NUGULO-797559 format. One line per field, with one value per residue (C-alpha): x, y, z; residue number from 1. Coordinates in nm, 2 decimals. Example, Ala and Ser with C-alpha at 12.3 -4.5 7.8 and 13.67 -1.06 7.14 Angstrom:
BEGIN
xx	(1.23,1.37);
yy	(-0.45,-0.11);
zz	(0.78,0.71);
nr	(1,2);
***
This chain:
BEGIN
xx	(-5.76,-5.77,-5.73,-6.05,-6.04,-6.11,-6.45,-6.31,-6.08,-6.36,-6.58,-6.30,-6.25,-6.62,-6.61,-6.60,-6.24,-6.33,-6.43,-6.23,-5.91,-5.98,-5.95,-6.25,-6.49,-6.75,-7.05,-7.27,-7.03,-6.74,-6.54,-6.43,-6.19,-6.13,-5.89,-6.01,-5.91,-6.20,-6.02,-5.73,-5.70,-5.89,-6.17,-6.42,-6.32,-6.28,-6.63,-6.79,-6.61,-6.70,-7.07,-7.07,-6.92,-7.17,-7.47,-7.38,-7.31,-7.65,-7.82,-7.67,-7.75,-8.11,-8.16,-7.99,-7.63,-7.33,-7.37,-7.53,-7.29,-7.36,-7.09,-6.97,-6.77,-6.50,-6.36,-6.05,-5.93,-5.57,-5.60,-5.42,-5.10,-4.90,-4.79,-5.16,-5.24,-5.00,-5.17,-5.51,-5.39,-5.25,-5.58,-5.79,-5.56,-5.43,-5.71,-6.03,-5.91,-6.07,-6.09,-5.99,-5.90,-6.10,-6.10,-5.81,-5.77,-5.43,-5.11,-4.85,-5.10,-5.15,-4.78,-4.73,-5.01,-4.97,-4.68,-4.89,-5.17,-4.95,-4.78,-5.11,-5.22,-5.48,-5.58,-5.55,-5.87,-5.94,-5.76,-5.88,-5.56,-5.44,-5.07,-4.89,-4.77,-5.12,-5.07,-4.70,-4.49,-4.74,-4.85,-5.12,-5.28,-5.28,-5.59,-5.65,-5.94,-5.82,-5.64,-5.31,-5.23,-4.92,-5.13,-5.41,-5.16,-4.94,-5.23,-5.45,-5.18,-5.07,-5.42,-5.52,-5.19,-5.23,-5.59,-5.48,-5.17,-4.95,-4.60,-4.46,-4.59,-4.50,-4.59,-4.67,-4.70,-4.73,-4.39,-4.49,-4.57,-4.90,-4.75,-4.45,-4.68,-4.85,-4.51,-4.37,-4.68,-4.62,-4.26,-4.34,-4.60,-4.36,-4.10,-4.34,-4.43,-4.06,-4.10,-3.91,-4.07,-4.08,-4.06,-4.15,-4.23,-4.35,-4.50,-4.51,-4.83,-5.05,-4.93,-5.18,-4.98,-4.89,-4.79,-4.42,-4.49,-4.75,-4.50,-4.24,-4.47,-4.58,-4.23,-4.14,-4.43,-4.59,-4.91,-5.01,-4.98,-5.02,-5.14,-5.02,-5.27,-5.58,-5.85,-5.72,-5.39,-5.58,-5.81,-5.52,-5.30,-5.57,-5.72,-5.37,-5.30,-5.62,-5.57,-5.25,-5.39,-5.21,-5.44,-5.27,-5.46,-5.48,-5.50,-5.52,-5.56,-5.87,-5.75,-5.89,-6.21,-6.45,-6.74,-6.55,-6.33,-6.61,-6.81,-6.52,-6.33,-6.62,-6.61,-6.23,-6.23,-6.42,-6.21,-5.98,-5.96,-5.92,-5.91,-6.19,-6.32,-6.68,-6.93,-7.00,-7.37,-7.53,-7.89,-8.06,-7.84,-7.82,-8.00,-8.30,-8.11,-7.84,-8.11,-8.28,-7.94,-7.86,-8.19,-8.14,-7.79,-7.92,-8.20,-7.94,-7.67,-7.85,-7.62,-7.58,-7.35,-7.02,-6.78,-6.61,-6.95,-6.96,-6.60,-6.69,-7.02,-6.86,-6.57,-6.81,-7.03,-6.73,-6.62,-6.97,-6.96,-6.63,-6.74,-7.06,-6.85,-6.60,-6.87,-6.92,-6.57,-6.42,-6.05,-5.79,-5.66,-6.01,-6.09,-5.76,-5.83,-6.17,-6.03,-5.79,-6.08,-6.31,-6.47,-6.68,-6.92,-6.96,-7.19,-7.47,-7.20,-7.03,-6.72,-6.53,-6.56,-6.26,-6.11,-5.84,-5.61,-5.32,-5.08,-5.30,-5.41,-5.51,-5.87,-5.86,-5.62,-5.91,-5.98,-6.15,-6.14,-6.38,-6.38,-6.55,-6.80,-7.04,-6.96,-6.99,-6.79,-6.88,-6.74,-6.54,-6.37,-6.42,-6.23,-5.86,-5.71);
yy	(0.44,0.21,0.37,0.34,0.10,0.28,0.19,0.06,-0.19,-0.29,-0.36,-0.57,-0.77,-0.84,-1.01,-1.39,-1.48,-1.70,-1.41,-1.13,-1.29,-1.53,-1.40,-1.47,-1.55,-1.30,-1.34,-1.40,-1.52,-1.74,-1.64,-1.93,-1.87,-2.08,-2.05,-2.19,-2.18,-1.98,-1.85,-2.09,-2.45,-2.60,-2.34,-2.62,-2.78,-2.46,-2.32,-2.65,-2.69,-2.33,-2.39,-2.71,-2.52,-2.24,-2.48,-2.63,-2.28,-2.16,-2.47,-2.42,-2.05,-2.11,-2.40,-2.24,-2.18,-2.32,-2.22,-1.90,-1.82,-1.82,-1.91,-1.67,-1.80,-1.58,-1.72,-1.60,-1.70,-1.85,-1.91,-2.23,-2.02,-2.07,-1.70,-1.59,-1.85,-1.67,-1.33,-1.49,-1.64,-1.30,-1.13,-1.39,-1.42,-1.06,-0.84,-1.04,-1.21,-1.55,-1.82,-2.11,-2.18,-2.48,-2.68,-2.50,-2.65,-2.76,-2.91,-2.65,-2.38,-2.52,-2.56,-2.19,-2.06,-2.26,-2.07,-1.75,-1.92,-2.10,-1.77,-1.65,-1.98,-2.05,-2.42,-2.56,-2.77,-3.05,-2.91,-3.04,-3.23,-3.57,-3.48,-3.63,-3.28,-3.18,-3.38,-3.47,-3.38,-3.38,-3.03,-2.92,-2.69,-2.95,-3.17,-3.37,-3.60,-3.75,-4.08,-3.96,-3.98,-4.18,-4.43,-4.44,-4.55,-4.76,-4.97,-4.99,-5.04,-5.40,-5.55,-5.37,-5.44,-5.81,-5.81,-5.66,-5.88,-5.57,-5.64,-5.29,-5.02,-4.66,-4.31,-3.96,-3.69,-3.32,-3.19,-3.04,-3.15,-3.32,-3.52,-3.63,-3.78,-4.00,-4.09,-4.19,-4.40,-4.59,-4.64,-4.78,-5.01,-5.14,-5.21,-5.41,-5.60,-5.66,-5.48,-5.19,-4.88,-4.92,-4.55,-4.22,-3.88,-3.55,-3.22,-2.87,-2.75,-2.58,-2.79,-2.86,-3.08,-3.44,-3.59,-3.62,-3.78,-4.03,-4.11,-4.19,-4.42,-4.60,-4.64,-4.81,-5.06,-4.95,-5.15,-4.99,-4.61,-4.44,-4.08,-3.81,-3.58,-3.37,-3.27,-3.16,-3.35,-3.67,-3.60,-3.48,-3.79,-4.05,-3.88,-3.85,-4.22,-4.35,-4.12,-4.30,-4.65,-4.68,-4.86,-4.93,-4.94,-4.59,-4.54,-4.21,-4.08,-3.92,-3.59,-3.71,-3.86,-3.60,-3.60,-3.34,-3.62,-3.80,-3.48,-3.30,-3.61,-3.81,-4.17,-4.20,-4.17,-4.50,-4.77,-4.54,-4.61,-4.38,-4.41,-4.23,-4.17,-4.05,-4.13,-3.88,-3.79,-3.90,-3.80,-4.10,-4.34,-4.16,-4.26,-4.07,-3.85,-3.77,-3.69,-3.45,-3.29,-3.26,-3.10,-2.85,-2.78,-2.75,-2.51,-2.29,-2.28,-2.38,-2.66,-3.03,-3.11,-3.29,-3.48,-3.15,-3.01,-3.31,-3.24,-2.88,-2.97,-3.25,-3.03,-2.76,-3.04,-3.19,-2.84,-2.78,-3.12,-3.02,-2.67,-2.81,-3.05,-2.78,-2.58,-2.20,-2.13,-2.14,-2.08,-2.24,-2.44,-2.56,-2.66,-2.85,-3.04,-3.14,-3.24,-3.47,-3.68,-3.65,-3.95,-3.90,-4.18,-4.28,-4.04,-4.05,-4.00,-4.33,-4.22,-4.47,-4.27,-4.12,-4.05,-3.83,-3.83,-3.62,-3.82,-3.89,-3.59,-3.79,-3.90,-4.21,-4.40,-4.58,-4.54,-4.76,-4.80,-4.66,-4.69,-4.49,-4.72,-4.59,-4.23,-4.24,-4.35,-4.70,-4.83,-5.15,-5.23,-5.23,-4.99,-5.08,-4.97);
zz	(5.54,5.24,4.89,4.69,4.40,4.07,3.93,3.60,3.79,4.02,3.72,3.56,3.88,3.89,3.55,3.54,3.48,3.18,2.96,3.12,3.02,2.74,2.39,2.17,2.45,2.58,2.80,2.48,2.20,2.10,1.80,1.58,1.30,0.99,0.69,0.36,-0.01,-0.15,-0.47,-0.55,-0.68,-0.39,-0.38,-0.45,-0.12,0.08,-0.01,0.07,0.40,0.51,0.41,0.62,0.92,0.87,0.87,1.20,1.36,1.24,1.37,1.71,1.72,1.61,1.86,2.16,2.27,2.44,2.81,2.70,2.42,2.04,1.79,1.53,1.24,1.08,0.75,0.58,0.23,0.18,-0.19,-0.10,-0.06,0.27,0.27,0.25,0.52,0.75,0.68,0.74,1.07,1.18,1.10,1.29,1.59,1.63,1.48,1.51,1.83,1.78,2.05,1.82,1.46,1.32,1.00,0.83,0.48,0.35,0.48,0.39,0.49,0.84,0.89,0.80,1.01,1.33,1.48,1.46,1.65,1.91,1.99,2.13,2.28,2.01,1.94,1.59,1.59,1.34,1.03,0.70,0.61,0.70,0.75,1.05,1.15,1.24,1.57,1.58,1.76,2.05,2.13,2.36,2.09,1.81,1.76,1.44,1.33,1.01,0.96,0.81,0.44,0.55,0.74,0.48,0.21,0.43,0.55,0.24,-0.03,0.06,0.04,-0.28,-0.45,-0.37,-0.49,-0.82,-0.85,-0.88,-1.01,-1.03,-0.79,-0.87,-0.75,-0.88,-0.62,-0.56,-0.46,-0.12,0.24,0.13,-0.17,0.04,0.30,0.04,-0.11,0.24,0.31,-0.02,0.06,0.41,0.26,0.00,0.26,0.46,0.14,0.06,-0.27,-0.43,-0.56,-0.94,-1.04,-0.88,-1.04,-0.91,-1.01,-0.87,-0.69,-0.95,-1.24,-1.52,-1.77,-1.66,-1.99,-1.92,-1.58,-1.73,-2.01,-1.75,-1.55,-1.88,-2.00,-1.66,-1.71,-1.38,-1.34,-1.01,-0.95,-0.61,-0.66,-0.43,-0.61,-0.53,-0.78,-1.12,-1.09,-1.03,-1.33,-1.54,-1.47,-1.52,-1.83,-1.99,-1.91,-2.06,-2.37,-2.44,-2.37,-2.04,-1.79,-1.45,-1.12,-0.98,-0.60,-0.42,-0.06,0.09,-0.06,-0.39,-0.24,-0.38,-0.63,-0.83,-0.96,-1.15,-1.21,-1.38,-1.51,-1.64,-1.76,-1.76,-1.38,-1.34,-1.16,-0.96,-0.58,-0.29,0.09,0.28,0.63,0.58,0.30,0.02,0.07,-0.25,-0.19,-0.36,-0.16,0.18,0.50,0.60,0.86,0.60,0.33,0.58,0.65,0.28,0.19,0.47,0.32,-0.03,0.08,0.26,-0.01,-0.33,-0.41,-0.31,-0.02,-0.07,0.15,0.23,0.35,0.58,0.71,0.79,0.96,1.17,1.28,1.42,1.57,1.75,1.86,2.01,2.19,2.35,2.44,2.60,2.81,2.91,3.08,3.12,3.24,2.90,2.85,2.62,2.92,3.02,2.66,2.62,2.95,2.81,2.47,2.64,2.76,2.45,2.28,1.97,1.86,1.49,1.32,1.06,0.79,0.85,1.04,1.26,1.58,1.76,2.10,2.25,2.55,2.69,2.49,2.18,1.97,1.66,1.69,1.47,1.24,1.05,0.69,0.42,0.04,-0.21,-0.58,-0.86,-1.03,-1.30,-1.21,-0.83,-0.52,-0.38,-0.06,-0.13,0.20,0.58,0.80,0.84,1.17);
nr	(1,2,3,4,5,6,7,8,9,10,11,12,13,14,15,16,17,18,19,20,21,22,23,24,25,26,27,28,29,30,31,32,33,34,35,36,37,38,39,40,41,42,43,44,45,46,47,48,49,50,51,52,53,54,55,56,57,58,59,60,61,62,63,64,65,66,67,68,69,70,71,72,73,74,75,76,77,78,79,80,81,82,83,84,85,86,87,88,89,90,91,92,93,94,95,96,97,98,99,100,101,102,103,104,105,106,107,108,109,110,111,112,113,114,115,116,117,118,119,120,121,122,123,124,125,126,127,128,129,130,131,132,133,134,135,136,137,138,139,140,141,142,143,144,145,146,147,148,149,150,151,152,153,154,155,156,157,158,159,160,161,162,163,164,165,166,167,168,169,170,171,172,173,174,175,176,177,178,179,180,181,182,183,184,185,186,187,188,189,190,191,192,193,194,195,196,197,198,199,200,201,202,203,204,205,206,207,208,209,210,211,212,213,214,215,216,217,218,219,220,221,222,223,224,225,226,227,228,229,230,231,232,233,234,235,236,237,238,239,240,241,242,243,244,245,246,247,248,249,250,251,252,253,254,255,256,257,258,259,260,261,262,263,264,265,266,267,268,269,270,271,272,273,274,275,276,277,278,279,280,281,282,283,284,285,286,287,288,289,290,291,292,293,294,295,296,297,298,299,300,301,302,303,304,305,306,307,308,309,310,311,312,313,314,315,316,317,318,319,320,321,322,323,324,325,326,327,328,329,330,331,332,333,334,335,336,337,338,339,340,341,342,343,344,345,346,347,348,349,350,351,352,353,354,355,356,357,358,359,360,361,362,363,364,365,366,367,368,369,370,371,372,373,374,375,376,377,378,379,380,381,382,383,384,385);
***
């Protein structure tokens, strides 16, 4: 006579495998984690990215579901500190038990948090950083959307330097993983141009005074300066330079492509260049679909959207597309299998489109140039791939 199966075990065996075994996936819900800076030097970016993500989650949940499941977004604050990012990842992965971590902001922060996620087979999906380590070395749980800082600078610098007739190209950069990527991109471009780097100077993350660095660049007669800077360092460097009558061409990565530069920095920011991958959504210039989207965002959060709102929104939108394609039997493995076949079309925000394969976990290498003219960003080049 067969032993009777205990009722609890029988019930467990009856559950669909996808949500009996997969962390963060139930019959009715998928838990999505994100780590943002909501209290540190990049809180402006972090709050906007989280709001963009939240808008797309709420849209989905109001309009329907992904194979019967709603999305729930759980956001943790890193304060732009790698140590806090580790704690945030531990909470999301081990306590909240999320299915995926999406749109995590910051290079050093992602590098610190990823081992916590990978230990539990949790995908790091479309981090908001363009560092090469977000997809290299190839790892089944790493997917990145952004043309790298390295490639942005390496590919755009030669053309812009030639256009400006640059004689001495120099760099100022944040002394961390992010800044070094910009620095290496500049060095690679100069090597291809058969030019030497004129001068390089760096600063610690969180620095507020750039007078000594600017004095050094000015003394070296640098007429073109590559900026491995984000918000206040970009503003601080350019403002200090203009105050002293020093007027080189300033060129930054997409990390400085934000309306906060001209909003906080004012007229002195006119003329600077940055690489970018999606348009800043200025409401009076935007297409009708973007205006509709922007008004919905403003109604929900009582502020105008920014390019970081767009990043957040697009990351969740791409997640939803991949979840829909994966089907109801959702596991990390089935999701990864789908991602390795995904192709995303250009969107209403002007992205270049992207695609993934089992050996290609960076969606796109394309970026283009924008310049601040009369207090707002204007596109000044086509996509360079």
